[in-house]
C-alpha positions as CSV (number, residue, x, y, z in Angstrom):
1,X,0.0,0.0,0.0
2,X,1.3,3.5,-0.8
3,X,0.6,5.4,2.3
4,X,1.6,8.7,0.7
5,X,-1.3,8.3,-1.6
6,X,-3.6,7.7,1.4
7,X,-2.3,10.8,3.3
8,X,-2.3,13.2,0.4
9,X,-5.7,11.9,-0.9
10,X,-7.1,12.4,2.6
11,X,-5.7,16.0,2.8
12,X,-7.3,16.8,-0.5
13,X,-10.6,15.1,0.2
14,X,-10.7,16.9,3.5
15,X,-10.1,20.3,1.9
16,X,-6.9,20.9,3.8
17,X,-4.7,23.7,2.4
18,X,-1.1,22.3,2.7
19,X,2.2,22.3,0.9
20,X,4.8,19.5,1.0
21,X,8.3,20.5,2.1
22,X,11.3,18.8,3.5
23,X,12.6,15.3,2.5
24,X,9.4,14.3,0.7
25,X,9.6,17.4,-1.5
26,X,13.2,16.5,-2.2
27,X,12.1,13.0,-3.3
28,X,9.4,14.5,-5.5
29,X,12.0,16.8,-7.1
30,X,14.1,13.8,-7.9
31,X,16.7,13.4,-5.1
32,X,16.0,10.0,-3.7
33,X,16.8,10.0,0.0
34,X,15.5,8.6,3.2
35,X,13.1,10.7,5.2
36,X,11.4,9.6,8.4
37,X,8.4,12.0,8.3
38,X,6.2,14.1,6.1
39,X,6.9,17.9,6.5
40,X,4.1,20.2,5.6
41,X,3.2,23.8,5.7
42,X,-0.4,24.6,6.6
43,X,-2.7,27.6,6.2
44,X,-3.1,28.5,9.9
45,X,-6.7,29.8,9.7
46,X,-9.3,28.3,12.0
47,X,-11.2,26.4,9.3
48,X,-8.1,24.8,7.8
49,X,-6.8,23.7,11.2
50,X,-10.1,22.1,12.0
51,X,-10.0,20.3,8.7
52,X,-6.5,19.0,9.3
53,X,-7.4,17.8,12.8
54,X,-10.4,15.9,11.5
55,X,-8.3,14.3,8.7
56,X,-5.5,13.3,11.0
57,X,-8.0,11.7,13.5
58,X,-9.7,9.8,10.6
59,X,-6.3,8.4,9.6
60,X,-5.5,7.3,13.1
61,X,-2.9,9.9,14.0
62,X,-2.4,11.4,17.5
63,X,-0.9,14.7,18.4
64,X,2.5,14.5,20.1
65,X,2.2,17.8,22.0
66,X,-0.2,18.6,24.8
67,X,-1.5,21.4,22.6
68,X,-4.5,21.6,20.3
69,X,-3.5,22.2,16.6
70,X,-6.1,25.0,16.5
71,X,-3.9,27.0,18.9
72,X,-1.5,27.5,15.9
73,X,-4.2,29.8,14.5
74,X,-2.9,32.6,16.6
75,X,0.4,34.1,15.3
76,X,1.4,35.5,18.8
77,X,0.9,32.0,20.3
78,X,3.1,30.4,17.5
79,X,5.8,33.0,18.0
80,X,5.7,32.6,21.8
81,X,5.9,28.8,21.5
82,X,8.8,29.1,19.1
83,X,10.7,31.4,21.4
84,X,9.9,29.9,24.8
85,X,9.4,26.2,24.0
86,X,11.6,26.0,20.9
87,X,8.7,24.7,18.9
88,X,9.8,23.9,15.3
89,X,7.0,21.6,14.3
90,X,3.7,20.3,15.5
91,X,3.9,16.6,15.1
92,X,1.2,14.0,14.4
93,X,2.3,10.4,15.2
94,X,0.8,7.3,13.8
95,X,0.8,4.2,16.1
96,X,1.6,1.9,13.2
97,X,3.2,3.9,10.4
98,X,6.0,5.7,12.3
99,X,7.8,6.6,9.1
100,X,4.8,8.6,8.1
101,X,4.6,10.9,11.0
102,X,3.4,14.3,9.9
103,X,5.2,17.5,11.0
104,X,3.5,20.9,10.5
105,X,6.4,23.3,10.3
106,X,5.2,26.1,12.6
107,X,7.3,29.2,11.7
108,X,7.1,28.9,7.9
109,X,3.4,28.1,8.1
110,X,2.9,31.7,9.3
111,X,3.8,32.7,5.7
112,X,1.7,30.0,4.0
113,X,0.0,32.3,1.6
114,X,3.3,33.6,0.2
115,X,4.6,30.0,-0.3
116,X,1.3,29.0,-1.8
117,X,1.6,31.6,-4.5
118,X,4.9,30.1,-5.7
119,X,4.3,26.4,-5.1
120,X,4.1,23.9,-7.9
121,X,1.6,21.0,-8.3
122,X,2.6,17.5,-8.9
123,X,0.0,15.0,-10.1
124,X,0.5,11.5,-8.7
125,X,-2.1,8.8,-8.1
126,X,-4.7,11.2,-9.6
127,X,-4.0,13.5,-6.7
128,X,-2.9,17.1,-7.2
129,X,-0.2,17.6,-4.6
130,X,1.2,21.1,-3.8
131,X,5.0,21.1,-3.5
132,X,7.2,23.9,-2.3
133,X,8.9,25.9,-5.0
134,X,12.5,25.0,-5.4
135,X,13.8,28.5,-4.5
136,X,11.7,28.4,-1.3
137,X,13.0,24.9,-0.5
138,X,16.6,26.1,-1.0
139,X,16.0,28.9,1.5
140,X,14.4,26.6,4.0
141,X,17.2,24.1,3.7
142,X,19.8,26.8,4.1
143,X,18.0,28.1,7.2
144,X,17.9,24.6,8.8
145,X,21.7,24.3,8.2
146,X,22.0,20.6,9.0
147,X,24.5,18.5,6.9
148,X,21.7,16.7,5.1
149,X,20.0,20.1,4.3
150,X,23.3,21.5,3.0
151,X,23.6,18.4,0.8
152,X,20.1,18.9,-0.4
153,X,20.9,22.5,-1.3
154,X,23.8,21.4,-3.4
155,X,21.5,19.0,-5.2
156,X,18.8,21.6,-5.8
157,X,21.4,24.1,-7.2
158,X,22.7,21.4,-9.5
159,X,19.1,20.6,-10.5
160,X,18.5,24.2,-11.4
161,X,21.8,24.2,-13.4
162,X,23.6,26.6,-11.0
């Protein structure tokens, strides 16, 4: 079973506004590499957060944090959590499919509408999947600064012919 198909299909069927980023985006762009989660950006409005919560519950996911996803709808709360609790991502864990945990990248989701304007759409399994624009992915990877992210940046620059 292709669990990516299940997840992205559920997001779309549930009307969730999301963008794929991180390692899965790298795989979609053509750099095969292991990733142990699915990183997404979410529109942080009340309706979208409710939709995401419903979809994740239907798929059997549980929240990792003692915090309702809907609390990310307040920008001041997100910034406070990032500063005081070092919140990077809001994680949904699956009791069976651990390699398909879903991380909502908090800080970058605050700018969802900007990323959404530039994202590209990939059609897989008859599902239209929004994927972060390459230049935005490069910027996110540079900001993260881990070795695997720097390696990804090198690959993305080569992909762009730079």
